C-alpha positions as CSV (number, residue, x, y, z in Angstrom):
1,M,-4.7,-2.5,15.2
2,N,-1.9,-2.3,12.6
3,T,-4.0,-4.1,10.0
4,F,-7.0,-1.9,10.6
5,L,-4.9,1.3,10.4
6,A,-3.3,0.3,7.1
7,G,-6.6,-0.6,5.5
8,A,-8.2,2.6,6.6
9,S,-5.4,4.8,5.5
10,G,-5.2,3.0,2.2
11,A,-8.9,3.5,1.6
12,L,-8.8,7.2,2.3
13,T,-5.6,7.7,0.3
14,A,-7.0,6.0,-2.8
15,F,-10.4,7.7,-2.4
16,F,-9.0,11.2,-2.2
17,L,-6.3,10.6,-4.9
18,N,-9.1,9.4,-7.2
19,H,-11.1,12.5,-6.4
20,I,-8.2,14.9,-7.0
21,V,-7.4,13.3,-10.4
22,S,-10.8,12.5,-11.8
23,K,-13.1,15.0,-9.9
24,S,-15.4,12.1,-9.0
25,Y,-15.9,9.9,-6.0
26,S,-15.3,6.1,-6.5
27,L,-16.3,3.5,-4.0
28,V,-14.4,0.9,-6.1
29,A,-11.2,3.0,-5.7
30,M,-11.7,3.2,-2.0
31,C,-12.3,-0.5,-1.6
32,N,-9.3,-1.4,-3.7
33,G,-7.2,1.1,-1.9
34,M,-8.2,-0.6,1.4
35,L,-7.3,-4.0,0.0
36,C,-3.9,-2.7,-1.2
37,G,-3.2,-1.2,2.2
38,L,-4.0,-4.6,3.8
39,V,-1.8,-6.5,1.3
40,C,0.9,-4.0,1.9
41,V,1.0,-4.4,5.7
42,T,0.0,-8.1,6.2
43,G,3.6,-9.4,6.1
44,A,4.9,-7.0,8.7
45,S,1.9,-6.2,10.9
46,D,3.5,-7.8,13.9
47,C,6.7,-5.9,13.8
48,L,5.5,-2.3,13.1
49,Y,4.5,0.6,15.2
50,P,1.0,1.9,14.6
51,W,2.1,5.1,12.9
52,A,4.2,3.0,10.5
53,A,1.3,0.7,9.7
54,A,-0.8,3.8,8.8
55,L,2.1,4.9,6.5
56,F,2.1,1.5,4.9
57,G,-1.6,2.0,4.1
58,L,-0.9,5.4,2.7
59,F,1.7,4.1,0.4
60,G,-0.4,1.1,-0.5
61,G,-3.4,3.3,-1.5
62,A,-1.2,5.6,-3.5
63,T,0.4,2.5,-5.2
64,Y,-3.0,1.2,-6.1
65,H,-4.0,4.5,-7.7
66,F,-0.8,4.9,-9.8
67,V,-0.5,1.2,-10.9
68,A,-4.2,1.1,-11.9
69,A,-3.7,4.3,-13.9
70,A,-0.5,2.9,-15.6
71,L,-2.4,-0.3,-16.6
72,V,-5.1,1.9,-18.3
73,K,-2.5,3.8,-20.2
74,L,-0.8,0.6,-21.3
75,H,-4.1,-0.9,-22.4
76,I,-3.8,-3.8,-20.1
77,D,-7.2,-5.3,-19.2
78,D,-7.5,-6.0,-15.5
79,P,-11.2,-5.6,-14.7
80,I,-10.9,-6.6,-11.0
81,D,-7.6,-4.6,-10.4
82,A,-5.8,-7.7,-9.1
83,I,-2.4,-6.4,-10.4
84,P,-2.5,-3.0,-8.7
85,V,-3.8,-4.5,-5.4
86,H,-1.7,-7.7,-5.1
87,F,1.4,-7.0,-7.1
88,G,1.7,-3.3,-6.4
89,G,0.8,-3.6,-2.7
90,G,3.0,-6.7,-2.2
91,L,6.0,-5.1,-3.8
92,V,5.7,-1.9,-1.8
93,G,5.0,-3.7,1.4
94,T,8.0,-6.0,1.0
95,F,10.3,-3.0,0.4
96,M,8.8,-1.0,3.3
97,T,9.2,-3.8,5.7
98,G,12.9,-3.6,5.2
99,L,12.8,0.0,6.2
100,F,10.2,0.2,9.0
101,S,10.4,-3.2,10.8
102,K,11.2,-2.4,14.5
103,D,13.0,-5.7,14.8
104,A,15.3,-5.5,11.7
105,G,14.5,-2.3,9.8
106,L,17.0,0.0,8.2
107,F,15.5,3.1,9.8
108,Y,15.9,1.6,13.3
109,G,19.6,1.1,12.9
110,K,19.4,-2.7,12.4
111,G,21.1,-2.6,9.1
112,G,19.7,-3.6,5.7
113,R,19.3,-7.3,6.4
114,L,15.7,-7.4,5.2
115,L,16.6,-5.4,2.1
116,G,19.1,-8.0,1.0
117,N,22.3,-6.4,2.4
């Protein structure tokens, strides 16, 4: 369920962010936002509450949108958006796991062990 929630919220976040910025609808942005949400939550899906998994997807979809836009501005060619999906989603997911893990997360009073202390 956590994986599904993260993928769905990542897809919706990227879809609506793309519409707000470019005034157009993009299935590519939605699919890549979903993938980024999935990448973001995969490492922590067994130690999250469902609401936190949806939050992972939300941040994953937003990360995809902003990293893809940054690559365009920097004139870096990434035709399949592998950098925003895998690097951006993985980076955000790794950081958020240290915050939201119900077993060892900082927000649950377990200290910053997953963040590197």
